[in-house]
Each structure stands twice: as structure tokens, then as C-alpha cells.
MMTF fields as JSON, N, C-alpha, C and O atoms, coordinates in Angstrom:
{
  "mmtfVersion": "1.0.0",
  "mmtfProducer": "UNKNOWN",
  "numBonds": 367,
  "numAtoms": 368,
  "numGroups": 92,
  "numChains": 1,
  "numModels": 1,
  "chainsPerModel": [1],
  "groupsPerChain": [92],
  "chainIdList": ["A"],
  "bondAtomList": [4, 2, 8, 6, 12, 10, 16, 14, 20, 18, 24, 22, 28, 26, 32, 30, 36, 34, 40, 38, 44, 42, 48, 46, 52, 50, 56, 54, 60, 58, 64, 62, 68, 66, 72, 70, 76, 74, 80, 78, 84, 82, 88, 86, 92, 90, 96, 94, 100, 98, 104, 102, 108, 106, 112, 110, 116, 114, 120, 118, 124, 122, 128, 126, 132, 130, 136, 134, 140, 138, 144, 142, 148, 146, 152, 150, 156, 154, 160, 158, 164, 162, 168, 166, 172, 170, 176, 174, 180, 178, 184, 182, 188, 186, 192, 190, 196, 194, 200, 198, 204, 202, 208, 206, 212, 210, 216, 214, 220, 218, 224, 222, 228, 226, 232, 230, 236, 234, 240, 238, 244, 242, 248, 246, 252, 250, 256, 254, 260, 258, 264, 262, 268, 266, 272, 270, 276, 274, 280, 278, 284, 282, 288, 286, 292, 290, 296, 294, 300, 298, 304, 302, 308, 306, 312, 310, 316, 314, 320, 318, 324, 322, 328, 326, 332, 330, 336, 334, 340, 338, 344, 342, 348, 346, 352, 350, 356, 354, 360, 358, 364, 362],
  "bondOrderList": [1, 1, 1, 1, 1, 1, 1, 1, 1, 1, 1, 1, 1, 1, 1, 1, 1, 1, 1, 1, 1, 1, 1, 1, 1, 1, 1, 1, 1, 1, 1, 1, 1, 1, 1, 1, 1, 1, 1, 1, 1, 1, 1, 1, 1, 1, 1, 1, 1, 1, 1, 1, 1, 1, 1, 1, 1, 1, 1, 1, 1, 1, 1, 1, 1, 1, 1, 1, 1, 1, 1, 1, 1, 1, 1, 1, 1, 1, 1, 1, 1, 1, 1, 1, 1, 1, 1, 1, 1, 1, 1],
  "groupList": [{"groupName": "MET", "atomNameList": ["N", "CA", "C", "O"], "elementList": ["N", "C", "C", "O"], "formalChargeList": [0, 0, 0, 0], "bondAtomList": [1, 0, 2, 1, 3, 2], "bondOrderList": [1, 1, 2], "singleLetterCode": "M", "chemCompType": "L-PEPTIDE LINKING"}, {"groupName": "GLN", "atomNameList": ["N", "CA", "C", "O"], "elementList": ["N", "C", "C", "O"], "formalChargeList": [0, 0, 0, 0], "bondAtomList": [1, 0, 2, 1, 3, 2], "bondOrderList": [1, 1, 2], "singleLetterCode": "Q", "chemCompType": "L-PEPTIDE LINKING"}, {"groupName": "SER", "atomNameList": ["N", "CA", "C", "O"], "elementList": ["N", "C", "C", "O"], "formalChargeList": [0, 0, 0, 0], "bondAtomList": [1, 0, 2, 1, 3, 2], "bondOrderList": [1, 1, 2], "singleLetterCode": "S", "chemCompType": "L-PEPTIDE LINKING"}, {"groupName": "GLY", "atomNameList": ["N", "CA", "C", "O"], "elementList": ["N", "C", "C", "O"], "formalChargeList": [0, 0, 0, 0], "bondAtomList": [1, 0, 2, 1, 3, 2], "bondOrderList": [1, 1, 2], "singleLetterCode": "G", "chemCompType": "PEPTIDE LINKING"}, {"groupName": "LEU", "atomNameList": ["N", "CA", "C", "O"], "elementList": ["N", "C", "C", "O"], "formalChargeList": [0, 0, 0, 0], "bondAtomList": [1, 0, 2, 1, 3, 2], "bondOrderList": [1, 1, 2], "singleLetterCode": "L", "chemCompType": "L-PEPTIDE LINKING"}, {"groupName": "THR", "atomNameList": ["N", "CA", "C", "O"], "elementList": ["N", "C", "C", "O"], "formalChargeList": [0, 0, 0, 0], "bondAtomList": [1, 0, 2, 1, 3, 2], "bondOrderList": [1, 1, 2], "singleLetterCode": "T", "chemCompType": "L-PEPTIDE LINKING"}, {"groupName": "PHE", "atomNameList": ["N", "CA", "C", "O"], "elementList": ["N", "C", "C", "O"], "formalChargeList": [0, 0, 0, 0], "bondAtomList": [1, 0, 2, 1, 3, 2], "bondOrderList": [1, 1, 2], "singleLetterCode": "F", "chemCompType": "L-PEPTIDE LINKING"}, {"groupName": "ALA", "atomNameList": ["N", "CA", "C", "O"], "elementList": ["N", "C", "C", "O"], "formalChargeList": [0, 0, 0, 0], "bondAtomList": [1, 0, 2, 1, 3, 2], "bondOrderList": [1, 1, 2], "singleLetterCode": "A", "chemCompType": "L-PEPTIDE LINKING"}, {"groupName": "ASP", "atomNameList": ["N", "CA", "C", "O"], "elementList": ["N", "C", "C", "O"], "formalChargeList": [0, 0, 0, 0], "bondAtomList": [1, 0, 2, 1, 3, 2], "bondOrderList": [1, 1, 2], "singleLetterCode": "D", "chemCompType": "L-PEPTIDE LINKING"}, {"groupName": "CYS", "atomNameList": ["N", "CA", "C", "O"], "elementList": ["N", "C", "C", "O"], "formalChargeList": [0, 0, 0, 0], "bondAtomList": [1, 0, 2, 1, 3, 2], "bondOrderList": [1, 1, 2], "singleLetterCode": "C", "chemCompType": "L-PEPTIDE LINKING"}, {"groupName": "VAL", "atomNameList": ["N", "CA", "C", "O"], "elementList": ["N", "C", "C", "O"], "formalChargeList": [0, 0, 0, 0], "bondAtomList": [1, 0, 2, 1, 3, 2], "bondOrderList": [1, 1, 2], "singleLetterCode": "V", "chemCompType": "L-PEPTIDE LINKING"}, {"groupName": "ASN", "atomNameList": ["N", "CA", "C", "O"], "elementList": ["N", "C", "C", "O"], "formalChargeList": [0, 0, 0, 0], "bondAtomList": [1, 0, 2, 1, 3, 2], "bondOrderList": [1, 1, 2], "singleLetterCode": "N", "chemCompType": "L-PEPTIDE LINKING"}, {"groupName": "ILE", "atomNameList": ["N", "CA", "C", "O"], "elementList": ["N", "C", "C", "O"], "formalChargeList": [0, 0, 0, 0], "bondAtomList": [1, 0, 2, 1, 3, 2], "bondOrderList": [1, 1, 2], "singleLetterCode": "I", "chemCompType": "L-PEPTIDE LINKING"}, {"groupName": "TYR", "atomNameList": ["N", "CA", "C", "O"], "elementList": ["N", "C", "C", "O"], "formalChargeList": [0, 0, 0, 0], "bondAtomList": [1, 0, 2, 1, 3, 2], "bondOrderList": [1, 1, 2], "singleLetterCode": "Y", "chemCompType": "L-PEPTIDE LINKING"}, {"groupName": "LYS", "atomNameList": ["N", "CA", "C", "O"], "elementList": ["N", "C", "C", "O"], "formalChargeList": [0, 0, 0, 0], "bondAtomList": [1, 0, 2, 1, 3, 2], "bondOrderList": [1, 1, 2], "singleLetterCode": "K", "chemCompType": "L-PEPTIDE LINKING"}, {"groupName": "ARG", "atomNameList": ["N", "CA", "C", "O"], "elementList": ["N", "C", "C", "O"], "formalChargeList": [0, 0, 0, 0], "bondAtomList": [1, 0, 2, 1, 3, 2], "bondOrderList": [1, 1, 2], "singleLetterCode": "R", "chemCompType": "L-PEPTIDE LINKING"}, {"groupName": "TRP", "atomNameList": ["N", "CA", "C", "O"], "elementList": ["N", "C", "C", "O"], "formalChargeList": [0, 0, 0, 0], "bondAtomList": [1, 0, 2, 1, 3, 2], "bondOrderList": [1, 1, 2], "singleLetterCode": "W", "chemCompType": "L-PEPTIDE LINKING"}, {"groupName": "GLU", "atomNameList": ["N", "CA", "C", "O"], "elementList": ["N", "C", "C", "O"], "formalChargeList": [0, 0, 0, 0], "bondAtomList": [1, 0, 2, 1, 3, 2], "bondOrderList": [1, 1, 2], "singleLetterCode": "E", "chemCompType": "L-PEPTIDE LINKING"}, {"groupName": "PRO", "atomNameList": ["N", "CA", "C", "O"], "elementList": ["N", "C", "C", "O"], "formalChargeList": [0, 0, 0, 0], "bondAtomList": [1, 0, 2, 1, 3, 2], "bondOrderList": [1, 1, 2], "singleLetterCode": "P", "chemCompType": "L-PEPTIDE LINKING"}, {"groupName": "HIS", "atomNameList": ["N", "CA", "C", "O"], "elementList": ["N", "C", "C", "O"], "formalChargeList": [0, 0, 0, 0], "bondAtomList": [1, 0, 2, 1, 3, 2], "bondOrderList": [1, 1, 2], "singleLetterCode": "H", "chemCompType": "L-PEPTIDE LINKING"}],
  "groupTypeList": [0, 1, 2, 3, 4, 5, 4, 6, 7, 6, 8, 9, 2, 3, 2, 10, 11, 11, 12, 2, 4, 13, 6, 5, 5, 4, 1, 2, 12, 10, 8, 14, 13, 13, 10, 14, 8, 15, 3, 8, 12, 6, 10, 14, 16, 8, 11, 12, 6, 15, 13, 17, 5, 13, 17, 17, 4, 1, 5, 16, 12, 14, 2, 1, 14, 3, 13, 3, 3, 5, 15, 7, 17, 4, 12, 7, 1, 10, 4, 14, 17, 1, 3, 18, 14, 12, 14, 19, 4, 12, 8, 13],
  "groupIdList": [1, 2, 3, 4, 5, 6, 7, 8, 9, 10, 11, 12, 13, 14, 15, 16, 17, 18, 19, 20, 21, 22, 23, 24, 25, 26, 27, 28, 29, 30, 31, 32, 33, 34, 35, 36, 37, 38, 39, 40, 41, 42, 43, 44, 45, 46, 47, 48, 49, 50, 51, 52, 53, 54, 55, 56, 57, 58, 59, 60, 61, 62, 63, 64, 65, 66, 67, 68, 69, 70, 71, 72, 73, 74, 75, 76, 77, 78, 79, 80, 81, 82, 83, 84, 85, 86, 87, 88, 89, 90, 91, 92],
  "secStructList": [7, 7, 1, 1, 5, 7, 3, 3, 3, 3, 3, 7, 1, 6, 6, 1, 6, 6, 7, 6, 6, 6, 2, 2, 2, 2, 2, 2, 2, 2, 2, 2, 2, 7, 7, 6, 6, 6, 7, 7, 3, 3, 3, 3, 3, 1, 1, 1, 3, 3, 3, 3, 7, 2, 2, 2, 2, 2, 2, 2, 2, 2, 6, 6, 7, 7, 7, 1, 7, 7, 7, 6, 2, 2, 2, 2, 6, 6, 1, 1, 6, 6, 4, 4, 4, 5, 7, 7, 7, 7, 7, 7],
  "xCoordList": [-41.53, -40.264, -40.401, -41.539, -39.465, -39.192, -38.389, -37.526, -38.232, -37.763, -36.062, -36.037, -34.84, -33.607, -32.692, -31.711, -33.191, -32.559, -31.667, -31.948, -30.766, -28.966, -29.577, -30.218, -28.989, -28.525, -27.555, -26.562, -27.33, -25.778, -25.858, -26.78, -25.045, -24.613, -23.718, -22.836, -23.38, -22.319, -21.815, -22.485, -20.645, -20.053, -20.141, -19.571, -20.761, -20.743, -20.005, -20.144, -19.554, -18.623, -17.697, -17.568, -17.132, -16.109, -14.945, -14.012, -14.783, -13.009, -13.496, -12.631, -14.512, -14.187, -14.397, -14.222, -14.597, -14.598, -13.365, -12.235, -14.073, -12.686, -11.851, -10.918, -12.049, -11.091, -11.379, -12.02, -10.783, -11.237, -11.102, -11.684, -10.427, -10.5, -11.043, -10.737, -12.04, -13.241, -14.575, -15.455, -14.936, -15.713, -15.712, -16.655, -14.762, -13.941, -14.511, -15.01, -14.441, -14.207, -16.158, -16.896, -16.646, -17.888, -18.593, -19.662, -18.349, -19.565, -18.976, -19.782, -17.903, -17.519, -18.392, -18.937, -18.653, -19.263, -20.93, -21.46, -21.359, -22.902, -22.736, -23.53, -22.08, -22.465, -22.234, -23.349, -21.583, -20.997, -22.47, -23.231, -22.525, -23.724, -25.506, -26.421, -25.679, -26.54, -27.752, -27.623, -29.19, -30.079, -31.455, -32.355, -31.677, -32.688, -33.897, -34.668, -34.292, -35.607, -35.991, -37.082, -34.827, -34.854, -35.583, -36.14, -35.232, -35.555, -34.692, -35.191, -33.09, -31.971, -32.425, -33.238, -31.515, -31.929, -30.657, -29.618, -30.631, -29.446, -29.212, -29.683, -28.396, -28.25, -26.737, -25.593, -27.029, -25.535, -25.999, -26.978, -24.731, -24.556, -22.933, -21.742, -23.565, -22.392, -22.998, -23.351, -22.851, -23.664, -25.39, -26.082, -25.702, -27.399, -27.636, -27.102, -28.39, -28.652, -29.345, -29.574, -29.626, -30.45, -30.747, -29.853, -31.899, -32.166, -31.972, -31.94, -31.829, -31.188, -32.038, -32.663, -31.925, -32.898, -31.044, -30.004, -31.425, -30.154, -29.816, -28.877, -30.52, -30.114, -29.523, -28.385, -30.144, -29.691, -28.175, -27.528, -27.644, -26.223, -25.654, -24.638, -26.203, -25.07, -24.34, -23.182, -25.477, -25.342, -24.27, -23.208, -24.48, -23.17, -21.899, -20.989, -21.877, -20.945, -20.14, -19.019, -20.738, -20.144, -19.78, -19.017, -20.098, -19.33, -18.739, -18.601, -18.393, -17.115, -17.499, -16.392, -18.024, -18.477, -19.043, -20.147, -17.688, -18.378, -19.058, -19.884, -19.221, -20.171, -19.826, -18.732, -20.792, -20.223, -19.805, -19.131, -19.929, -19.314, -19.212, -19.549, -18.964, -19.271, -20.318, -20.599, -21.006, -21.851, -22.3, -23.353, -21.447, -21.658, -22.843, -23.347, -23.215, -23.76, -25.64, -26.649, -25.291, -26.952, -27.243, -28.379, -26.074, -26.403, -27.746, -28.856, -26.703, -28.008, -29.268, -30.034, -29.627, -31.159, -31.38, -32.127, -30.909, -31.793, -31.894, -32.438, -30.537, -31.225, -32.392, -32.676, -32.969, -34.069, -34.723, -35.309, -34.832, -36.255, -36.797, -37.813, -35.832, -35.746, -35.908, -36.252, -35.567, -35.64, -35.64, -34.614, -36.4, -35.901, -35.913, -35.464, -36.382, -36.326, -34.588, -34.345, -33.645, -32.274, -31.43, -30.856, -31.386, -30.008, -28.944, -28.397, -28.423, -26.722, -27.033, -28.06, -25.184, -25.793, -23.842, -22.889, -23.922, -22.649, -22.759, -23.742, -21.239, -21.422, -20.274, -19.77, -19.598, -18.193, -18.431, -17.599],
  "yCoordList": [181.813, 181.975, 183.17, 183.617, 183.814, 185.283, 185.437, 184.559, 186.452, 186.561, 186.931, 187.694, 186.387, 187.141, 186.155, 186.582, 184.636, 183.909, 183.151, 182.747, 182.695, 182.539, 180.664, 179.988, 180.521, 178.681, 178.543, 179.034, 177.762, 176.937, 175.373, 174.578, 175.225, 174.055, 173.453, 174.304, 172.851, 172.04, 170.523, 169.534, 170.429, 169.322, 168.161, 168.415, 167.197, 165.789, 164.643, 163.544, 164.636, 163.487, 162.843, 163.323, 161.841, 161.052, 161.539, 161.109, 162.858, 163.143, 164.452, 165.327, 164.719, 165.604, 164.584, 164.885, 163.892, 163.259, 163.846, 164.33, 163.577, 163.602, 165.396, 165.797, 165.96, 167.098, 168.272, 169.014, 168.953, 170.413, 170.925, 171.897, 171.271, 172.419, 172.708, 173.755, 171.794, 172.383, 172.333, 172.617, 171.886, 171.802, 173.209, 173.999, 173.354, 174.773, 175.925, 177.001, 175.737, 176.957, 176.599, 177.497, 175.521, 175.748, 176.054, 176.406, 176.1, 176.878, 178.429, 179.27, 178.666, 180.368, 181.064, 182.029, 180.29, 180.39, 180.897, 182.006, 179.685, 179.711, 180.618, 181.43, 181.262, 181.706, 183.299, 183.81, 184.024, 185.294, 185.575, 186.542, 183.913, 184.416, 184.038, 184.464, 183.32, 182.517, 183.278, 183.37, 183.896, 184.586, 184.004, 184.362, 183.156, 182.592, 182.977, 182.263, 184.329, 184.752, 185.225, 185.625, 185.148, 184.489, 183.705, 183.644, 183.013, 181.389, 180.955, 180.761, 180.726, 180.531, 178.897, 178.345, 178.372, 177.027, 176.34, 176.976, 174.655, 174.427, 172.963, 172.042, 172.824, 171.824, 170.808, 171.257, 169.73, 168.406, 167.751, 167.432, 167.835, 167.011, 165.962, 166.22, 164.93, 164.145, 163.198, 163.622, 162.104, 161.96, 161.898, 161.299, 162.293, 163.201, 163.737, 163.467, 164.716, 165.71, 165.55, 164.452, 166.37, 166.17, 167.877, 168.696, 168.053, 169.46, 169.407, 168.244, 170.308, 170.125, 171.459, 172.322, 171.405, 172.119, 172.573, 171.928, 173.839, 174.227, 173.253, 172.488, 173.235, 172.054, 171.17, 171.03, 169.897, 168.911, 169.49, 168.516, 170.708, 171.067, 170.981, 170.305, 171.628, 171.589, 170.416, 170.447, 169.128, 167.405, 167.254, 166.695, 167.723, 167.658, 167.862, 167.119, 169.396, 169.927, 169.321, 168.842, 169.355, 168.548, 167.274, 166.861, 166.258, 165.076, 164.737, 163.578, 165.866, 165.898, 164.617, 164.165, 164.148, 163.044, 163.203, 163.623, 162.626, 162.6, 161.805, 161.423, 161.185, 160.486, 159.815, 159.449, 159.798, 159.155, 159.746, 160.732, 159.545, 160.288, 161.602, 162.425, 162.072, 163.4, 163.727, 162.625, 164.505, 165.105, 166.783, 167.396, 166.998, 168.741, 169.219, 170.337, 168.344, 169.115, 169.103, 169.447, 168.333, 168.249, 169.507, 169.869, 170.746, 172.157, 172.702, 173.054, 172.527, 172.832, 172.727, 173.654, 171.452, 170.901, 171.158, 170.33, 172.089, 172.608, 173.584, 174.08, 174.337, 175.73, 176.034, 177.225, 175.224, 174.663, 174.854, 175.936, 174.019, 173.602, 175.355, 176.034, 175.52, 176.897, 178.196, 179.176, 178.159, 179.771, 180.605, 180.879, 181.669, 182.815, 183.275, 184.403, 182.539, 182.893, 182.803, 183.198, 182.477, 182.282, 183.274, 183.132, 184.41, 185.377, 185.732, 186.823, 184.483, 183.804, 182.344, 181.666, 182.026, 180.785, 180.866, 181.571, 180.122, 180.089, 177.819, 177.149, 177.452, 176.66, 175.848, 175.463, 175.4, 174.9, 173.385, 172.659],
  "zCoordList": [90.731, 90.993, 90.538, 90.4, 90.264, 89.408, 88.712, 88.718, 87.868, 86.682, 87.423, 88.389, 86.934, 86.896, 87.865, 88.474, 87.935, 88.926, 88.658, 87.53, 88.971, 89.21, 89.387, 90.192, 88.287, 87.481, 88.073, 87.537, 89.566, 89.957, 89.274, 89.454, 88.716, 88.169, 88.701, 88.589, 89.066, 90.036, 89.553, 89.847, 88.83, 88.727, 90.159, 91.22, 89.981, 91.181, 90.364, 90.902, 89.662, 88.896, 89.972, 91.098, 89.585, 90.397, 90.304, 90.983, 89.143, 89.428, 90.566, 90.574, 91.377, 92.609, 93.465, 94.646, 93.326, 95.166, 96.28, 96.207, 97.03, 98.408, 97.618, 98.314, 96.833, 96.392, 96.827, 96.082, 98.777, 99.313, 98.924, 99.405, 97.805, 97.56, 96.504, 95.933, 95.957, 95.288, 95.678, 94.865, 97.252, 97.706, 98.451, 98.432, 98.967, 99.722, 98.219, 98.55, 97.299, 96.538, 96.534, 96.938, 96.147, 95.935, 96.514, 96.014, 98.177, 99.086, 98.657, 98.258, 98.737, 98.438, 98.042, 98.577, 96.479, 95.305, 95.808, 95.865, 96.083, 97.305, 97.986, 97.51, 99.088, 100.311, 99.352, 99.456, 98.728, 97.203, 96.675, 96.7, 96.049, 94.862, 95.236, 94.531, 96.256, 96.557, 97.6, 98.821, 96.637, 97.243, 97.434, 96.674, 98.366, 99.059, 99.296, 99.937, 98.747, 98.13, 97.137, 96.732, 96.676, 94.503, 93.618, 92.522, 94.879, 93.935, 92.866, 91.757, 93.115, 92.462, 92.593, 93.335, 91.516, 91.53, 91.647, 91.469, 92.032, 92.069, 91.771, 92.439, 90.643, 90.18, 90.234, 90.311, 90.187, 90.324, 88.612, 87.939, 88.571, 87.514, 87.238, 87.409, 86.822, 86.387, 84.553, 83.452, 85.044, 83.6, 83.757, 82.934, 84.411, 84.793, 85.395, 86.471, 85.423, 86.485, 87.597, 88.105, 87.929, 89.403, 90.03, 90.241, 90.19, 91.149, 92.607, 93.009, 93.539, 94.636, 95.418, 94.802, 96.528, 97.674, 98.434, 98.57, 98.715, 99.696, 100.363, 100.141, 101.162, 102.276, 101.842, 102.29, 100.486, 100.269, 99.237, 98.854, 98.828, 98.448, 99.561, 99.722, 100.454, 101.621, 102.414, 102.832, 102.563, 102.971, 101.698, 101.97, 100.299, 99.461, 99.437, 99.067, 100.043, 99.99, 101.286, 101.115, 102.576, 103.838, 103.597, 104.47, 102.505, 102.652, 101.248, 100.856, 100.506, 99.231, 98.407, 98.117, 98.105, 97.528, 96.103, 95.758, 95.134, 93.818, 93.302, 94.131, 92.106, 91.748, 90.201, 89.77, 89.718, 88.063, 87.005, 87.304, 85.636, 84.705, 84.072, 84.924, 83.188, 82.882, 81.956, 81.486, 81.454, 80.573, 80.537, 80.363, 80.698, 80.819, 79.625, 79.722, 78.571, 78.024, 78.452, 77.838, 80.227, 80.405, 80.639, 80.333, 81.385, 81.393, 80.755, 81.154, 78.919, 78.152, 78.137, 77.874, 78.451, 78.558, 80.096, 80.615, 80.893, 82.018, 82.441, 83.428, 80.526, 80.844, 79.544, 79.416, 78.738, 77.587, 78.923, 78.964, 80.247, 80.195, 81.279, 81.135, 82.094, 82.743, 82.234, 82.895, 80.663, 80.071, 80.234, 80.857, 80.022, 80.16, 81.595, 81.797, 82.686, 84.127, 84.432, 85.572, 83.85, 84.473, 83.853, 82.773, 84.692, 83.964, 84.507, 84.347, 85.465, 85.038, 85.039, 85.006, 85.111, 84.969, 85.86, 85.53, 86.675, 87.321, 86.591, 86.273, 86.64, 86.414, 86.583, 85.527, 87.884, 88.703, 88.787, 89.331]
}
């Protein structure tokens, strides 16, 4: 991976379940800022976090599903793991 990646951290908790505006906005963010060849990273988080591929993220956006609770501190854990590779964080 190159330096200067964007980390996309998306809330997938139950509070976003079937909220069309949330998923429409999320798709707009991805469309505007994702650069495939840069090696950007996608993470979904609720009470756990999980790394996602672009394709997995697209499937989830289409499903408009939310899952567990909310532990926003998990974003800090991901940033610690990824370290200096991350130039930008988009948390939505």
C-alpha cells in the first residue's frame, strides 16, 4: 500500500438500519473520495469493527442493514493499527 491512504470508517450499528438517507449519503462520499489504485481502506463499525472490500461495501450499502451497538472508540483502534499510512479519515 502507498502512503497517504484514506480510511473510510462507516457506522453500521442498528441505528442506521433502513435509513435511506444515510446510505445514499454514504454512497456519495465513497463516489467522491474513494481512489481504487491508492489502496484506500474501508471499515464498518458497530460494537466490533470489520475491514471490508469495495465490493463488500457496495453489497452492504444496497442492503441498507444496520446491526449491533455503537462503540466509536473502535475507530481509534483501527487508526492505531494502520498508523502513518493514513492521511485522511472519513468517519460517517
